N, C-alpha and C positions, 0 to 999 in steps of 0.2 A: 529323516528317521527311517530306519530299516523296517520294511514291512514283514512282520512275523506271521502273517496269516498263512495257513496251509489248508489244503483240501482235506476233506473228511476221508479218513482211512477206511477201506472196505473191511479190514480185519479187526475183529473185536473179541476180546476174551470174555466169554459169557459164563456166568456162574450158576445158572439153574441146572437142575437134574432133568435128564430126558432119557430116551430109550438107548441112546448111544453115549459114549464117553465124552467128557469135556475136552476141548482142544485149547491148549495153552499157547502163549506167544512164541515159545521156543519152536513150535511146530509150524510157524507161519510160512516158511519157504516150502515145506512139504505140502502144505494145504494149497498154497498158491499154484504149485505145479499141477495139482489135481484139478482145481476149479477152472484153470485156464486151458485145460485140455478138452477140446470140444468133443472128442470121442468118448471120454470118460463121463462127461456131463450128459451126453446123449444116452448113455447106458446106465446112468446112475439110478438107483432105486430109492426114491424119496419115501420117507417115513411118515406115519400119521402125526398130526399136530396135537399139542395139548391145548385144550380150550379152557381159558380161565375168564370168568365173567366178573367184571368190576361194576359197581353201581355208584352213581353220583346223585346225591340228594339235591333236589331242585326246589327253590323257594320262588314261586311265580304266581301270577294272578290266575285264578280259576273263575271262569264265567259262571259255572254251576254253583260254586260256593260264594261267589260275590266278593272275594277277598284274596289276598296273597296267602298261599299256604304250601306246605310240603305234601299236601294231599291233592288228589284229583278224583273225578267221578268217571267211572268207566261206562261202556255202552249199556250195561244192565242197571245203571243207577247206583252201583255200589261205590263207596268211598275207599279208594286205594292209595297207596304211596305212589308219588309221581317220579320216583327215582329212575334215572336213565341207566339202563343196563348196556354196558359196552363189552362185547365179546372180543377178547384179545387172544390170539393164537401164537403158540411158540413151536418152532420147528427144532429138529435135532441140530446139534452144533455144526455138523458138516453141511447139512441142508442150508442152514442160515448163512454159512460162508459162501455157498454157491449163489444164493439170492443176493447177498451183499455185493459180491464180485460183479455179477451181471448188472446190478442196479448202478453201482458207483463207477465201475470201470468201463462199461460198454454203453448202456442205454442212456445214462444221465448226460454224458458228454455229447451224444448225438442230439438229445433233446435240447440241451443248452444252445447248440449251434443253430437249431431250428428257431428258437426264440430270439437269438441275437440277430437273425436276418430281418427282424422288424422291431425297432426300438420301442414302439408303443406296446407291442405284445410282450416284450421282454420286461417292461416295467409293471405290467398288469398282473403277472402271476407271481405270488410272493411266498406261498407255502412250500415247505420241503426243499428249499433251495439255499445255497450259500451266496448271499448278495452282500457285497462289501458296503460298509458305511461310507459317507462322503469323505471322511478323513483316511479311509483305507486301513484303520487300526483295528477294526473288528467287523464281524458280520452282523447284519441287521436281524432283528427279531420282532416279535409281535408289537412291541412298543413303538418301534420305528414305523411299522406298516400302518398302525392305527393313527399315528401322528400325521402321516402323509394324507390320509383320508380326511382327517379333521382340518388340516391346513387348507386343503382344496375347498372345503365348505366355507371356511373363513374368507378365502380369497373371492369366492363367487358371491358370498353374502346371501343373496336372494336366490334360492335354488330348491330343488326337490331331491330327496335321497330315497332310493328303493333298496331294501335289504332282503335278499333271498336266501333260503336255505334248502339244499337238495335233500329230498326225503330218502332215508335209508340208502345213503350214498354207496358205501362199499358193497353191501349185499345186492345192489341192483345193477352193477356193471355188467353189460352185455358182453358175453365171451367173443362172439363173432366180430363185434365192433372193436373190441380190445385187440384182437388178433390182427385186424386190418391196420389199425394205427401203429401197432408194434412193428409190423412189417414195413410200413411206409417210412418210419423213422430210421430203420436200418437200410432203407433203399432197396428192398427186395420185394418180389411179388408175393412170396409166402415166407413163413418163418423158417430159418435154418433149423436143422434137426436138433441141435443143442438148445436153441432158444425154444423150440417147440416142446422139448422135454420139460423145461422150466415152466412154460405156459400151462402145460397139462397138469403139472404138480400143484398149481395154485387155482385151477379151475375145477379139475376133477379130483379134489382132495378128500382125504379122510381125517378123522379126528376123534379124540376121546376126551372126556371131561376131567378136569383137574380134581374136582370134588370126588370123583369116583376112586381116586387114589387114596383118599383119606379114610378115617376110621368108620365113616358112615356105612360103608359096605365092607363087612369083615372079610379078611383074607385077600384083599386086592393089593395090599402093599405090606411087605414085611420089613420093618425098620431094622431088624437084626441082620437080615440078608444084605440090606443096603450098607450097613456098617462093615460087614465082612468084605463087600465089594470094594469099599474105600480102602480097606487094608491091603487090597491087591492093586490099588492104584486105579480102580474103575469107579469114577464118579458118575454113576448112572442108576436108573431105577431098577433094572433087571439085568441078570447075567447075560442074557441073549434074547433073541426074538422068540425062541421056543418057550421060554419062561413067560414072556409077555402074552403069547397066544394061549398059554394054559391058564392064565389068570382069568378073573371074572370081569375084566374090563370090557365094556361094550364099545366097539369101534363103529362110528357112524360115517356115512358118505354125505357129501354136500347135496342137499335136496332143496335148497332155496330156489324158488322159481319166481320169474316175472313174466307175465303174459304167457304162461305155460311152458317157459323155457328155463332150464337150469341156469342160474345167473350168480354173479357175485364173486368176490375174492376175499380172502381172510384179512382181517386187520391185525397189525402187529408184526408182520414179517418184514425183514429188511428191504424187501422189494415193493411192498404194498403201496407206500406213499408215492414212489416214483411212477408206478403204473396208474395210480389215481390221477396224477398230473397228466400223464400221457393220454389217458382216456379222454380227458377234457379238452385236448388240443383242438379238435375240429370246432367245438363250441366256442372256445376262446377266440379263434380266428374270425368266426362269424360275428361275434359281438364287437370285436375291434373294427371290423369292416363296416357293419351296419349302424353301430351306435357311436363309437368313438370318432371314427373318421368322417362319417356322414352327418351325424347329429351333434358332434362336439361334446359328447358325454365323457364322463370320467368313470373308468371301470377298474375294479380290483377284485381278484379272486384269491381267497386264502382257503385252500382245500375245497370244502363244499359250501363255504360262506361267500356269497356274491354281493357286491355293493356297486350300485350305479348312481352317479350324480348327474342330473340332467336339468334342463330348463323346465319351469313349472308347466308349460303348455304341452310338453312332450311325455308326460307321465304315463298316459294310457298306451301310447305307441311303444314306449320303452318296455313296459310290462308285457305287451303282446309279443314283441320280438323275442324277449328272454324266454317266455313260455313256449313259443314255437320252436326255437332253436334247441332248447333243452329236451323237447319231445323227440327231436330228430336223432338224438343219441340215446334214446330209450330210458330217459330219467324223468323224474317228476319233481316239481317245486312244491315244498311243503306249504300249503295255504295258511295253516295256523301260525307259521313262523315268518311269513312274508309281512314286512312292515314298510310303511311309507311315511316320510317325514317332510315337513316344510320348514325351511330355515329362512328367517327374515329379521331385519333390524327393527327392534321396538324400543323407542326412546334411546336411540343410539347404542343399543346393546343387541348382539346377535342371540336370538332365542330359537328354541326348537318346538315345533308343534307336530303332534302325531296326527296323521290324516285318517279319519274314520268316516268313510263315506263322504258326505259334503261338509262334515264338521272338522274343525281344527282344534285339537286338545292341547291347551297350553301346559307349561311346566313339564314337558316331555323330554326324553333323551334318546339319542341313537346309541344302541349297545353294539359294540364292535370289538372283537379280539380282547375281551376282558376289561373294557373301559366303557363308561357312560359319558356321552358327550352331549352337553346341554346347549352348546353354542358359545356361551360366555364362560363356561368352566368345564373341566374334565376331571372325572373321578374314577377310581378303580371300581369295577363292578361290585356292587354291594354283596352279592353272593360269595365272591372270593374273599372279601374281608370277613364275612361271617364264618366261612370255612376256616380261616386262619385262627379266629378266636375259639372255634369249636375244637380244632385240633390241639390248641394250646391247653384247653381245659381237660380234654380227654387224656393228653399226655401226662399232665400233672396228677390227675386222678389215678391213673394206672400206676405211676411211680409211688404215690402215697399208699395205695393198697399193697404194693409189694413191700414197702417199708414196714407197714403194720404187720404183715404176715411174718417177716423176718424177726420183728420185735417179739411177736408171740412165740415163734419157734425157739429163739435163743434166750427168752425171758430177760430182755433188756429194754431200756427206754431210750437208748441212744438213737438219734436220728441219723440215718445213713444215706439219705438222698443226696444226690450230686446236683447242686443248684447250677453249677457252671454250664452243664449241658442244656438245661432248661433255658438259661439266659442266652446261650448261643443260638438256640433254635427259634426263640420267640421274642427276642428283644433287639434293640439297636446294638447291643454288645456283640451280636453275632454277624454283623455286617461285613467284617473284615475277612477276606479270603486268606486261607492258611492251609497248612498241611497238618493233619491229625494222625497220631499214632494208631495203628490198627494191626490186626493179626489175621492170618488165614492158614488153613490146613492144606498142605501140598504133599504130594507123593515124591519122595526123593530116595534113590538108591534102595528101593525095596521097603521103605519105611514111610509112615505118615509123620510128618514133622510140622511144628508150628513155626510159621515164617512171619517175622515182623516187617512191616512196611509203613509208609505214610500215604494216606489217601488225601485227595484234594477236597477241601471244603470251600465251596464257592459263595457261600452266603445264605441268607434266609429270605423270607417273604418281606421283611422290613427293608432289606437291602434292595430287593426288586422294586418295592414301592417308591423308595427315595430316588432310585435311579430313574424310574419312570417319571417322577416329578421333575427331575432335572432335564431329561430329554424333551419332555412335552412342554417345558416351561410352565408347569401347573403346580404352584405351591399349595393349592387346595388338596392335592393328593397327600402331602405330608400331614396336613391338618386332619385328614381322615384317621390317621393312626397316632395322633398326638397323645392319647391316653393309654397306649398299649402297655407301658411300663406299670402304670397304676393298676390296671386290670390284672396284669400278671402277678404282681405282688399281693394284691388283695385276694386273689384266688388261691395263691399258695398259703396265705395265712388262714384261709377257711379250713385247711387241713391241719392247722396247728403244728407246722414244722418247727422244731426247736431252734433250728439255725436260720430261720427267716426273720429278718429285722422288721419290726413294726414301723408303719409309716408315721 
């Protein structure tokens, strides 16, 4: 069978608005000539990033509250939401193409060659890479990587697992160390001038908040002007930098410090993930040398999530080595997220025990890459299942409110909600990949026109869960979602849709 896998293309048609115009696929050759020109990259003026903060609600055990909750207690004893804020930054389209080109066309290939020089090292680093599956028909993803860890535990049977999480990973990367590793992977004593320009743009960067563009602060963004710019074929926030400078948008400089030194790189840029892997290279090599080769441990790193499987008697030594080596690259392991587990056979069944001091807590599970591993069974992380049902209910609720609003506006009782889309997003009926009709506004021959096209629909959460069940050979994952159709229909009926069949 012919292998149809292909490397990730560095060029991407991005749809968001920024300070400069969007770049379309027809301009790829022109852009390629620019980003591959070292002199032009060296002299390129990088623009400020847009910072958009996303929050993920977390349902976890709170020692202060004595139960699982979406709330937490801060240092002042106040009960607050424990949602995790994730700052994502967006660069202008030409800046993004520079980052993407240097990441995928230059740095990634050299980094991969470095990993391939040591097969154990190559197998241990899994995030942000294109690793072919055993049948060479697809690339591995988090399900495959989680299964490899769980299979190793099953094979060892009686073993200890240590799960580490690096604290404030991206904001804590030391610039001097990053520069050193970056140079070494290129085989140079210092960064070439074009690479140094890219390096400076992601370490000495400036940004402004996405929220400052909205209505919250009047006068920052004129929707009418943006509409007029579109009529000119300019899909951007402002006519030029002068208009941006005259606006009331506050531009900030990176002031994040670690040990009194400006540190960190932005999350979300096309080069961020690559540099995060690159930064960890000296640490990865030390762990392979000291733990895997000398202690026969099993090591996997997925971004800032580290897992080490070792012999029971080596647990303290393994922890000390990890903490020592992570300190050498100016990072810190999050103590509250560090967990230790003991796996052993009980009545001919592999079970998981959480290590809490000298105690072993039964009925525990190792949480890794979105899965809960009990030893004898594997389930999708409960928080992910809860989020699926929460998004289902929120989507139905929003559509119902829109329907009611239209009914009141046009004085009709007709139900105009489209159930097909709801079923596609939140049921087994949406598992099939397909092409869906869509439209977009483009600028063509001096006019804005509506262009029809077909976008790829790759499936929904149910498809992901069923596929994970098959890959992991864990039918219990399917059973987790066996009632999803009943829940979906019951919730739709709670809004009394006229076209919803009763159970």
